[in-house]
C-alpha positions as CSV (number, residue, x, y, z in Angstrom):
1,M,24.7,-30.5,1.4
2,N,22.9,-27.3,2.5
3,S,20.7,-27.9,5.5
4,R,19.0,-24.5,5.2
5,N,15.3,-24.3,4.8
6,T,14.6,-23.9,1.1
7,S,11.3,-22.1,1.5
8,R,11.0,-18.5,0.3
9,P,12.2,-15.9,2.8
10,T,9.5,-13.7,4.4
11,W,9.4,-10.3,6.1
12,N,9.7,-12.1,9.4
13,D,13.0,-13.7,8.3
14,V,14.3,-10.3,7.3
15,K,13.1,-8.7,10.5
16,A,14.9,-11.3,12.5
17,K,18.2,-10.5,10.7
18,L,17.7,-6.8,11.2
19,A,17.5,-7.3,14.9
20,D,21.2,-8.2,14.8
21,F,22.2,-4.8,13.2
22,D,23.5,-1.9,15.2
23,H,22.8,1.7,14.3
24,A,25.7,2.0,11.9
25,G,24.8,-1.3,10.2
26,L,21.2,-0.1,9.7
27,I,22.4,3.2,8.2
28,G,24.8,1.3,5.9
29,L,22.0,-1.0,4.8
30,V,19.6,1.9,4.0
31,Q,22.5,3.6,2.2
32,N,22.9,0.5,0.0
33,L,19.2,0.3,-0.7
34,Y,19.2,4.0,-1.5
35,A,22.0,3.5,-4.0
36,A,20.4,0.4,-5.5
37,S,17.5,2.1,-7.4
38,K,15.8,5.4,-8.2
39,D,12.6,3.9,-6.9
40,N,14.2,3.4,-3.4
41,Q,15.5,7.0,-3.6
42,A,12.0,8.4,-4.5
43,F,10.5,6.3,-1.6
44,L,13.0,7.7,1.0
45,H,12.7,11.2,-0.3
46,A,8.9,11.0,0.0
47,R,8.9,9.2,3.3
48,F,11.2,11.9,4.9
49,S,9.7,14.8,2.9
50,L,13.2,15.7,1.5
51,S,12.0,17.3,-1.7
52,A,10.0,20.4,-2.3
53,D,7.8,18.3,-4.6
54,V,7.7,14.8,-3.4
55,L,5.1,13.9,-6.1
56,K,7.5,14.8,-8.9
57,P,9.1,11.4,-9.4
58,Y,5.7,9.7,-9.3
59,K,4.3,12.1,-11.8
60,V,7.3,11.6,-14.1
61,A,6.6,7.8,-14.0
62,I,2.9,8.2,-14.6
63,D,3.6,10.6,-17.5
64,R,6.2,8.2,-19.0
65,W,3.8,5.3,-19.0
66,L,0.6,7.0,-20.0
67,W,2.0,9.5,-22.5
68,P,4.9,7.8,-24.1
69,D,7.0,9.3,-26.9
70,V,5.5,7.5,-29.9
71,F,8.4,8.8,-32.1
72,K,10.8,6.8,-30.0
73,N,8.6,3.7,-30.2
74,Q,7.8,3.9,-26.5
75,F,4.7,2.1,-25.4
76,T,2.0,2.6,-22.7
77,S,1.8,0.6,-19.5
78,V,-1.2,1.1,-17.3
79,A,0.3,-1.3,-14.7
80,K,3.5,0.7,-14.4
81,A,1.6,4.0,-14.2
82,K,-0.6,2.5,-11.4
83,K,2.5,1.2,-9.7
84,A,3.7,4.8,-9.3
85,I,0.6,5.6,-7.3
86,S,1.0,2.5,-5.2
87,D,4.6,3.3,-4.6
88,Y,3.7,6.7,-3.3
89,K,1.0,5.3,-1.1
90,K,3.6,2.9,0.5
91,A,6.2,5.7,0.9
92,I,4.0,8.4,2.5
93,G,0.4,8.0,1.4
94,Q,-0.8,11.5,2.2
95,L,-4.4,11.7,1.1
96,A,-4.0,15.0,-0.9
97,G,-1.0,13.6,-2.7
98,L,-2.8,10.3,-3.6
99,A,-5.8,12.3,-4.9
100,E,-3.4,14.5,-7.0
101,L,-1.7,11.5,-8.5
102,M,-5.1,9.9,-9.4
103,V,-6.3,13.0,-11.1
104,F,-3.0,13.5,-12.8
105,Y,-3.2,9.9,-14.1
106,C,-6.7,10.6,-15.6
107,E,-5.4,13.9,-17.1
108,R,-2.4,12.2,-18.8
109,A,-4.3,9.2,-20.0
110,A,-7.1,11.3,-21.5
111,G,-4.7,13.8,-22.9
112,F,-2.6,11.1,-24.6
113,S,-5.6,9.4,-26.0
114,N,-7.0,12.6,-27.4
115,D,-3.6,13.8,-28.7
116,V,-2.8,10.6,-30.7
117,G,-6.2,9.2,-31.3
118,L,-5.6,6.1,-29.3
119,Q,-8.2,3.4,-29.6
120,D,-7.4,0.9,-26.9
121,E,-10.3,-0.5,-24.9
122,G,-8.1,-1.8,-22.1
123,Y,-6.5,1.5,-21.7
124,F,-9.9,3.2,-21.7
125,N,-11.3,0.7,-19.1
126,A,-8.3,1.5,-16.8
127,L,-8.9,5.2,-17.3
128,V,-12.6,4.9,-16.3
129,R,-11.7,2.8,-13.3
130,M,-9.1,5.4,-12.1
131,F,-11.6,8.1,-12.7
132,D,-14.1,6.3,-10.5
133,Q,-11.5,5.7,-7.8
134,A,-10.4,9.3,-8.0
135,L,-14.0,10.5,-7.4
136,K,-14.4,8.2,-4.5
137,F,-11.1,9.2,-3.0
138,I,-11.7,12.9,-3.4
139,D,-14.8,12.4,-1.3
140,T,-12.5,11.7,1.7
141,L,-10.8,15.1,1.4
142,P,-12.0,18.3,3.1
143,S,-14.4,20.2,0.9
144,I,-11.9,23.0,0.2
145,D,-9.5,20.5,-1.3
146,R,-12.1,18.9,-3.5
147,R,-13.1,21.8,-5.7
148,E,-10.0,22.1,-7.9
149,L,-9.6,18.3,-8.2
150,L,-13.3,17.9,-9.3
151,A,-12.9,20.7,-11.8
152,R,-9.9,18.9,-13.3
153,L,-11.8,15.6,-13.5
154,D,-14.7,17.4,-15.1
155,S,-12.3,18.6,-17.8
156,V,-11.1,15.0,-18.2
157,R,-14.7,13.8,-18.5
158,R,-15.4,16.4,-21.3
159,T,-12.3,15.4,-23.2
160,C,-13.3,11.7,-23.0
161,H,-16.4,12.5,-25.1
162,N,-13.9,12.5,-28.1
163,F,-13.3,8.7,-27.6
164,G,-15.2,5.7,-28.6
165,Y,-16.1,2.7,-26.4
166,G,-18.6,4.8,-24.3
167,V,-15.8,6.3,-22.2
168,G,-17.4,9.7,-22.0
169,D,-20.8,8.2,-21.2
170,D,-19.3,6.1,-18.4
171,M,-17.7,9.2,-17.0
172,D,-20.9,11.2,-17.2
173,T,-22.7,8.5,-15.2
174,L,-19.9,8.4,-12.6
175,F,-19.7,12.2,-12.3
176,A,-23.5,12.5,-12.0
177,E,-23.5,9.8,-9.3
178,H,-20.8,11.7,-7.4
179,A,-22.7,15.0,-7.7
180,A,-25.9,13.3,-6.4
181,D,-23.9,11.9,-3.4
182,E,-22.6,15.4,-2.8
183,E,-26.1,16.9,-2.7
184,R,-27.2,14.2,-0.2
185,R,-24.5,15.3,2.2
């Protein structure tokens, strides 16, 4: 009979085992993790800034899940698109990169909806929430970095007036609140 503890392993359990590794063993472990998945590869490339465009794999994922190929019977997944942003945040989390991914998310979601005439209230609600988060996040950036991102969100806002469910109106309200906050500063 196995006398091991049957509870779920935690980070502390893993960390205790890692303490037994030497340098070569750790390198081998990281190599195995790297080979195990493209997500791990993207994480390590971003963490160590090994690519000229560390955002590319995250944008590819966002694009795939927010603007699927309808002719190949692909579907949307807000959760998987948001996961790409979360994965980037865990890997490197640079503020400008996070803001770029949030704005890109809004652009792709609005573009797909406009292009195919999508009428999905859940998808629209997620878009409005990301739009709000992007506006708030952009506020944390230096003013020189905000202009272009805000202009892109303004374009998204205008596109969203083509949708139902009050999406454009919600974005008008959020954008106006943001502009009022900017004026108070």
